[in-house]
PAKE-583402 format. One record per residue: residue in one letter; x, y, z of N, C-alpha, C, O, CB in turn. Coordinates in steps of 0.05 Angstrom, whole numbers, padded with zeros to 5 digits, always signed. Glycine has a CB too. Layout:
<pts>
aXYZXYZXYZXYZXYZ;...
</pts>
This chain:
<pts>
m+00217-01447+00916+00239-01453+00935+00264-01438+00926+00267-01432+00902+00246-01486+00936;s+00281-01431+00944+00306-01416+00938+00326-01436+00927+00318-01459+00922+00318-01403+00964;i+00350-01428+00922+00372-01442+00914+00378-01463+00935+00387-01485+00927+00395-01422+00909;l+00373-01459+00961+00379-01478+00980+00361-01503+00975+00338-01502+00967+00374-01465+01008;s+00375-01526+00981+00359-01549+00978+00338-01555+00999+00340-01544+01021+00376-01571+00977;r+00318-01572+00991+00297-01578+01010+00308-01589+01035+00297-01583+01057+00277-01596+00998;e+00328-01606+01034+00340-01620+01058+00352-01600+01076+00349-01601+01100+00361-01641+01050;r+00367-01579+01064+00378-01559+01080+00360-01541+01093+00364-01534+01116+00395-01545+01065;n+00339-01532+01080+00317-01517+01090+00303-01532+01113+00297-01520+01134+00296-01513+01067;a+00299-01558+01110+00287-01575+01132+00305-01575+01154+00296-01571+01177+00282-01604+01123;e+00329-01579+01149+00346-01580+01172+00350-01554+01189+00351-01553+01213+00372-01588+01163;f+00352-01534+01174+00360-01508+01187+00336-01487+01189+00331-01474+01210+00385-01494+01170;g+00323-01485+01170+00302-01463+01168+00312-01437+01158+00332-01427+01169+00291-01459+01195;v+00302-01425+01139+00311-01401+01128+00298-01377+01141+00274-01377+01145+00306-01403+01099;f+00313-01356+01147+00303-01334+01160+00317-01308+01148+00341-01304+01153+00306-01337+01191;g+00304-01293+01133+00311-01268+01120+00343-01261+01120+00353-01245+01135+00297-01246+01135;g+00356-01276+01100+00383-01268+01096+00404-01284+01111+00429-01279+01109+00385-01242+01102;c+00392-01305+01128+00411-01321+01144+00399-01348+01147+00374-01351+01145+00417-01309+01173;l+00413-01367+01152+00403-01393+01160+00406-01396+01189+00428-01390+01199+00417-01416+01147;k+00385-01405+01204+00385-01408+01231+00383-01438+01239+00363-01451+01232+00364-01391+01243;n+00403-01449+01255+00397-01478+01261+00383-01481+01286+00377-01462+01300+00422-01494+01261;n+00378-01506+01293+00363-01512+01316+00380-01514+01340+00369-01521+01361+00348-01536+01313;a+00405-01508+01339+00424-01511+01362+00429-01485+01373+00448-01482+01389+00451-01524+01355;g+00412-01463+01366+00419-01437+01380+00434-01416+01365+00443-01396+01377+00433-01442+01403;g+00438-01422+01338+00456-01402+01325+00451-01399+01296+00434-01413+01284+00485-01409+01328;f+00465-01382+01287+00463-01379+01255+00482-01396+01243+00503-01401+01254+00469-01350+01244;n+00476-01408+01218+00494-01424+01204+00507-01412+01179+00524-01425+01167+00481-01448+01198;m+00498-01388+01170+00510-01376+01150+00519-01349+01159+00505-01336+01175+00493-01375+01127;s+00541-01339+01150+00551-01312+01158+00551-01294+01134+00569-01291+01118+00579-01314+01170;w+00525-01279+01134+00524-01259+01115+00504-01238+01125+00486-01243+01140+00515-01271+01088;g+00510-01214+01116+00492-01192+01123+00503-01174+01143+00519-01182+01160+00468-01202+01132;s+00494-01148+01141+00501-01129+01162+00478-01109+01160+00463-01108+01140+00531-01116+01157;s+00477-01093+01179+00457-01070+01182+00466-01050+01198+00479-01056+01218+00431-01078+01192;p+00460-01025+01191+00465-01001+01208+00449-01001+01233+00425-01007+01232+00461-00976+01193;a+00460-00994+01255+00444-00991+01278+00455-00966+01295+00473-00952+01287+00445-01017+01295;k+00442-00963+01317+00449-00939+01337+00450-00947+01363+00432-00961+01373+00430-00915+01335;i+00470-00938+01376+00471-00939+01406+00461-00914+01418+00470-00892+01411+00499-00943+01416;d+00440-00915+01436+00427-00893+01447+00443-00878+01468+00466-00885+01474+00401-00901+01457;e+00430-00857+01479+00445-00842+01500+00447-00857+01527+00460-00849+01545+00431-00815+01506;k+00433-00880+01529+00435-00897+01553+00452-00919+01547+00452-00938+01563+00407-00906+01564;s+00467-00921+01526+00488-00941+01517+00475-00967+01510+00486-00988+01515+00509-00945+01540;r+00450-00966+01499+00437-00989+01491+00437-00994+01462+00433-00974+01447+00410-00988+01501;l+00443-01017+01452+00442-01021+01423+00416-01029+01417+00405-01046+01431+00462-01042+01413;r+00403-01017+01395+00377-01026+01389+00382-01043+01363+00391-01033+01343+00356-01001+01384;l+00377-01069+01366+00383-01087+01344+00365-01082+01321+00341-01075+01326+00380-01117+01353;p+00373-01084+01297+00357-01081+01274+00335-01102+01274+00341-01126+01281+00374-01084+01249;a+00310-01094+01267+00288-01113+01267+00294-01139+01252+00285-01160+01261+00263-01101+01257;k+00308-01138+01229+00311-01162+01213+00329-01183+01228+00327-01207+01225+00324-01155+01185;f+00346-01171+01245+00363-01188+01262+00349-01199+01288+00352-01222+01297+00388-01172+01272;r+00333-01182+01298+00317-01191+01320+00300-01215+01316+00298-01234+01332+00299-01169+01328;r+00288-01214+01293+00269-01237+01284+00284-01260+01280+00273-01282+01284+00253-01231+01257;d+00311-01258+01272+00327-01282+01266+00341-01293+01291+00350-01316+01289+00347-01275+01246;l+00343-01278+01314+00356-01288+01336+00344-01313+01347+00319-01316+01348+00357-01269+01356;p+00361-01332+01355+00348-01355+01368+00337-01347+01394+00349-01330+01406+00365-01378+01371;e+00316-01360+01404+00302-01353+01428+00320-01361+01451+00334-01381+01450+00275-01367+01430;t+00320-01345+01473+00335-01351+01497+00316-01351+01520+00294-01340+01519+00358-01332+01501;i+00326-01364+01541+00309-01360+01566+00311-01331+01576+00333-01320+01578+00318-01379+01589;d+00289-01319+01582+00290-01291+01592+00302-01271+01575+00307-01249+01585+00303-01290+01616;n+00307-01278+01548+00318-01258+01529+00344-01251+01537+00351-01228+01532+00301-01235+01527;e+00362-01267+01549+00386-01262+01559+00409-01270+01539+00408-01291+01526+00388-01277+01586;y+00430-01251+01536+00451-01255+01518+00475-01250+01534+00474-01237+01555+00449-01237+01495;y+00499-01262+01524+00525-01254+01536+00538-01237+01517+00541-01245+01494+00543-01278+01543;v+00547-01213+01525+00559-01191+01508+00589-01190+01518+00595-01186+01541+00543-01162+01511;t+00609-01193+01497+00635-01195+01503+00650-01189+01480+00639-01181+01459+00642-01220+01514;s+00679-01192+01482+00697-01188+01462+00722-01204+01466+00731-01206+01489+00702-01160+01459;y+00734-01215+01446+00760-01228+01450+00783-01209+01443+00806-01216+01446+00761-01253+01434;d+00778-01185+01434+00799-01166+01429+00795-01137+01435+00812-01120+01433+00806-01168+01402;g+00769-01132+01443+00764-01102+01452+00758-01084+01428+00754-01060+01431+00790-01090+01468;k+00758-01096+01403+00753-01080+01378+00725-01079+01370+00716-01061+01355+00770-01091+01355;c+00711-01097+01378+00682-01098+01370+00668-01116+01394+00681-01129+01411+00678-01113+01338;a+00641-01113+01394+00624-01129+01413+00615-01153+01399+00609-01152+01375+00599-01114+01425;q+00613-01176+01412+00600-01200+01404+00577-01206+01422+00580-01206+01446+00618-01223+01403;i+00553-01210+01410+00529-01216+01426+00521-01244+01421+00512-01251+01400+00506-01198+01420;y+00525-01261+01442+00519-01290+01439+00494-01297+01453+00490-01290+01476+00541-01307+01451;p+00476-01312+01440+00454-01325+01455+00465-01342+01476+00485-01356+01472+00436-01341+01436;v+00453-01342+01500+00463-01356+01523+00471-01386+01518+00491-01395+01528+00444-01354+01545;p+00454-01402+01503+00459-01429+01497+00486-01433+01481+00500-01453+01482+00435-01441+01481;v+00493-01412+01465+00515-01413+01448+00539-01407+01466+00559-01421+01464+00513-01394+01423;w+00536-01388+01482+00559-01382+01501+00563-01404+01521+00586-01410+01529+00554-01355+01516;d+00541-01417+01530+00545-01441+01547+00561-01462+01533+00578-01474+01546+00517-01453+01555;r+00558-01468+01508+00573-01488+01495+00602-01480+01496+00619-01496+01502+00564-01492+01467;i+00609-01453+01491+00638-01445+01493+00648-01447+01522+00671-01455+01526+00642-01415+01482;a+00632-01440+01541+00641-01444+01570+00648-01472+01577+00668-01477+01591+00620-01436+01589;r+00629-01490+01567+00635-01518+01572+00662-01528+01560+00678-01542+01572+00613-01535+01560;k+00663-01519+01536+00689-01526+01521+00714-01516+01535+00735-01528+01533+00688-01514+01492;l+00713-01494+01550+00735-01482+01562+00740-01499+01587+00763-01498+01597+00730-01452+01568;q+00721-01514+01599+00724-01531+01623+00737-01559+01616+00746-01574+01634+00697-01535+01636;e+00736-01565+01591+00748-01592+01583+00779-01590+01587+00791-01568+01587+00741-01600+01553;p+00790-01613+01591+00820-01616+01593+00832-01607+01568+00820-01610+01547+00828-01645+01599;p+00855-01597+01570+00869-01585+01591+00858-01557+01598+00860-01537+01583+00898-01585+01583;r+00845-01556+01624+00834-01532+01631+00853-01508+01634+00845-01484+01632+00822-01538+01654;m+00877-01514+01640+00898-01491+01646+00915-01485+01620+00937-01473+01621+00919-01499+01672;d+00905-01494+01598+00919-01488+01572+00920-01459+01571+00899-01445+01574+00905-01500+01546;p+00945-01447+01566+00949-01417+01568+00931-01403+01547+00922-01380+01553+00981-01410+01563;v+00925-01414+01524+00908-01400+01506+00879-01399+01516+00865-01379+01512+00908-01414+01479;k+00871-01420+01530+00844-01422+01542+00839-01400+01563+00820-01385+01563+00839-01449+01554;v+00862-01401+01581+00862-01383+01602+00862-01354+01591+00844-01339+01600+00884-01387+01620;k+00879-01345+01573+00879-01320+01563+00852-01313+01549+00841-01291+01554+00901-01319+01544;f+00841-01331+01533+00815-01325+01520+00793-01320+01543+00777-01301+01542+00806-01350+01500;q+00793-01338+01563+00773-01333+01586+00778-01305+01600+00760-01289+01606+00775-01356+01608;r+00802-01301+01604+00809-01276+01620+00800-01251+01604+00790-01232+01615+00842-01274+01625;i+00805-01251+01576+00796-01228+01561+00765-01226+01558+00753-01205+01560+00809-01230+01534;t+00753-01250+01552+00723-01248+01547+00709-01242+01575+00687-01230+01575+00712-01276+01534;d+00720-01251+01598+00708-01244+01624+00713-01214+01629+00696-01201+01640+00720-01261+01646;f+00738-01204+01621+00743-01175+01623+00722-01157+01612+00712-01139+01624+00768-01168+01611;y+00716-01164+01586+00699-01148+01570+00668-01155+01575+00651-01138+01572+00706-01151+01540;g+00664-01180+01583+00635-01192+01582+00617-01185+01605+00625-01180+01628+00637-01221+01581;s+00592-01186+01598+00571-01187+01620+00546-01198+01606+00542-01195+01582+00567-01159+01634;m+00528-01209+01623+00501-01217+01616+00485-01192+01609+00488-01172+01622+00487-01232+01639;a+00468-01194+01590+00451-01171+01582+00423-01182+01574+00422-01202+01559+00464-01155+01559;e+00403-01169+01583+00376-01176+01574+00365-01158+01553+00364-01133+01555+00358-01177+01597;m+00355-01171+01532+00342-01153+01510+00313-01147+01520+00296-01164+01526+00341-01169+01480;d+00310-01120+01519+00281-01109+01526+00262-01113+01503+00270-01120+01481+00282-01079+01532;p+00235-01108+01507+00217-01112+01489+00222-01098+01462+00216-01108+01440+00193-01104+01499;q+00234-01074+01464+00241-01057+01440+00266-01067+01425+00273-01055+01405+00246-01027+01448;g+00279-01089+01434+00302-01100+01420+00327-01086+01427+00345-01083+01410+00298-01100+01391;r+00328-01077+01451+00353-01061+01460+00368-01077+01479+00357-01089+01497+00345-01034+01473;i+00396-01076+01475+00413-01091+01494+00434-01071+01506+00446-01056+01490+00428-01115+01479;l+00438-01070+01530+00459-01053+01543+00487-01066+01540+00492-01089+01547+00452-01047+01574;l+00504-01048+01528+00531-01058+01523+00550-01051+01549+00549-01030+01561+00543-01043+01495;p+00565-01071+01556+00583-01064+01581+00600-01038+01574+00609-01034+01552+00605-01090+01589;p+00603-01022+01596+00619-00997+01594+00647-01001+01583+00655-00986+01565+00622-00984+01620;r+00660-01020+01594+00690-01023+01587+00691-01031+01559+00710-01022+01545+00705-01044+01605;l+00672-01048+01548+00674-01056+01519+00664-01031+01502+00674-01027+01480+00656-01083+01514;r+00645-01016+01511+00635-00994+01494+00659-00975+01489+00664-00966+01466+00611-00978+01507;e+00675-00971+01512+00696-00951+01510+00720-00962+01493+00731-00947+01477+00706-00944+01538;s+00728-00986+01496+00748-00999+01482+00743-01000+01453+00760-00994+01437+00752-01024+01492;a+00719-01007+01445+00712-01012+01417+00701-00986+01405+00694-00987+01381+00691-01035+01415;q+00700-00965+01419+00689-00939+01410+00661-00941+01399+00654-00930+01378+00706-00928+01389;l+00644-00956+01415+00616-00962+01407+00597-00942+01420+00589-00943+01444+00608-00992+01416;s+00590-00920+01402+00569-00901+01411+00560-00890+01383+00575-00891+01363+00580-00877+01433;g+00534-00881+01383+00524-00870+01358+00520-00893+01337+00509-00914+01342+00543-00848+01348;d+00529-00886+01314+00526-00905+01292+00543-00928+01293+00567-00925+01297+00529-00892+01266;v+00532-00952+01288+00549-00976+01290+00539-00994+01265+00519-00988+01252+00544-00992+01321;i+00552-01015+01261+00546-01035+01242+00544-01061+01256+00561-01068+01272+00566-01037+01222;v+00522-01076+01250+00516-01102+01266+00520-01124+01240+00509-01121+01218+00481-01103+01283;y+00536-01144+01248+00540-01166+01229+00529-01192+01238+00531-01198+01262+00568-01169+01222;i+00518-01209+01221+00510-01234+01228+00536-01253+01226+00549-01252+01206+00486-01243+01210;r+00542-01268+01245+00565-01287+01244+00551-01314+01248+00527-01315+01252+00589-01280+01265;q+00567-01336+01248+00555-01360+01250+00536-01367+01272+00516-01380+01267+00575-01377+01251;d+00542-01358+01295+00525-01362+01319+00524-01340+01339+00517-01343+01362+00532-01385+01333;y+00533-01316+01328+00528-01293+01344+00527-01267+01329+00531-01268+01305+00549-01292+01365;l+00524-01244+01339+00522-01219+01324+00549-01205+01331+00560-01209+01353+00496-01202+01332;e+00558-01188+01314+00583-01174+01319+00575-01145+01315+00561-01138+01296+00607-01183+01299;v+00584-01127+01333+00579-01098+01331+00604-01082+01328+00622-01084+01345+00564-01088+01355;w+00605-01065+01307+00630-01049+01303+00624-01020+01301+00602-01013+01291+00646-01058+01277;n+00642-01003+01309+00640-00975+01302+00639-00972+01272+00657-00982+01258+00664-00960+01314;e+00617-00958+01262+00614-00952+01233+00637-00939+01220+00645-00948+01198+00590-00936+01229;q+00649-00919+01232+00671-00903+01222+00697-00921+01220+00712-00918+01201+00676-00878+01242;v+00702-00939+01237+00724-00956+01239+00722-00977+01216+00742-00984+01203+00725-00969+01266;v+00698-00986+01212+00693-01007+01192+00697-00994+01165+00711-01003+01147+00663-01020+01195;s+00683-00971+01162+00686-00956+01134+00714-00950+01127+00722-00954+01104+00671-00928+01135;e+00730-00941+01146+00758-00933+01141+00773-00960+01134+00790-00960+01115+00772-00918+01167;s+00768-00980+01148+00782-01006+01144+00776-01017+01114+00794-01026+01100+00774-01028+01167;v+00751-01016+01107+00743-01027+01083+00755-01010+01061+00762-01022+01040+00714-01029+01081;k+00758-00984+01063+00768-00966+01042+00801-00971+01041+00813-00973+01020+00759-00933+01048;e+00813-00972+01064+00843-00974+01065+00851-01002+01060+00874-01006+01051+00853-00966+01093;n+00836-01022+01064+00844-01050+01061+00826-01066+01041+00814-01087+01049+00844-01063+01089;p+00824-01057+01016+00809-01074+00999+00819-01100+00993+00843-01104+00996+00805-01061+00977;l+00803-01120+00983+00814-01144+00976+00836-01141+00953+00831-01127+00933+00791-01161+00968;t+00856-01153+00956+00877-01152+00933+00872-01172+00912+00857-01191+00917+00906-01156+00943;v+00884-01169+00890+00884-01189+00869+00893-01218+00880+00881-01238+00875+00904-01180+00846;e+00914-01217+00896+00925-01242+00908+00903-01256+00927+00899-01281+00926+00951-01234+00926;e+00892-01240+00941+00871-01249+00960+00846-01261+00944+00836-01282+00952+00861-01226+00979;l+00837-01247+00923+00817-01257+00906+00825-01285+00894+00810-01305+00894+00811-01236+00885;e+00849-01284+00884+00860-01310+00872+00859-01333+00893+00851-01355+00887+00890-01306+00863;k+00867-01326+00918+00864-01346+00939+00838-01356+00947+00835-01379+00955+00875-01337+00962;m+00819-01339+00944+00790-01345+00947+00781-01364+00923+00767-01383+00927+00772-01319+00947;a+00791-01358+00899+00783-01375+00876+00796-01402+00881+00784-01422+00875+00791-01362+00848;e+00821-01404+00891+00833-01430+00895+00817-01446+00917+00816-01470+00917+00863-01426+00903;m+00804-01431+00935+00787-01445+00955+00760-01451+00945+00744-01461+00961+00785-01429+00979;g+00755-01445+00921+00730-01452+00909+00706-01431+00911+00683-01436+00906+00721-01478+00922;f+00715-01406+00918+00695-01385+00920+00693-01371+00891+00678-01352+00887+00704-01363+00943;
</pts>
């Protein structure tokens, strides 16, 4: 048995580098993998991530972004939870309205084909510069897709500082 307790394994189930809960999402945010977007603008998800994705009806996902810098791929049950939360009072909260406007602007439903490919919306591909080589990250309950060059430059230009590492230590990391 791994470092994870038997109780946690029983509750969530361990899947190659991430924990997947029974509520349709991932519960640990670690891991990334290089991937490619083909000439037809389809992202081919890395096999290790495809195996770990929660099952959805008809292999449908909601692909969107809250800032246009990267794509977020949500299993439909996860996005449904977000959509229901947006409908709770106060429905006209300016932050909720803005979030919904932006995610609707970039978003669309997408079906994963048997080869593990998902078509990314054109507006989002253009905004996030998603073509060719990309990086796919596991987040808590969705996948995030970034332009590989943008991430590489950001990591090199903005390494963790001593102050940030000290802050992490204060938080118990």
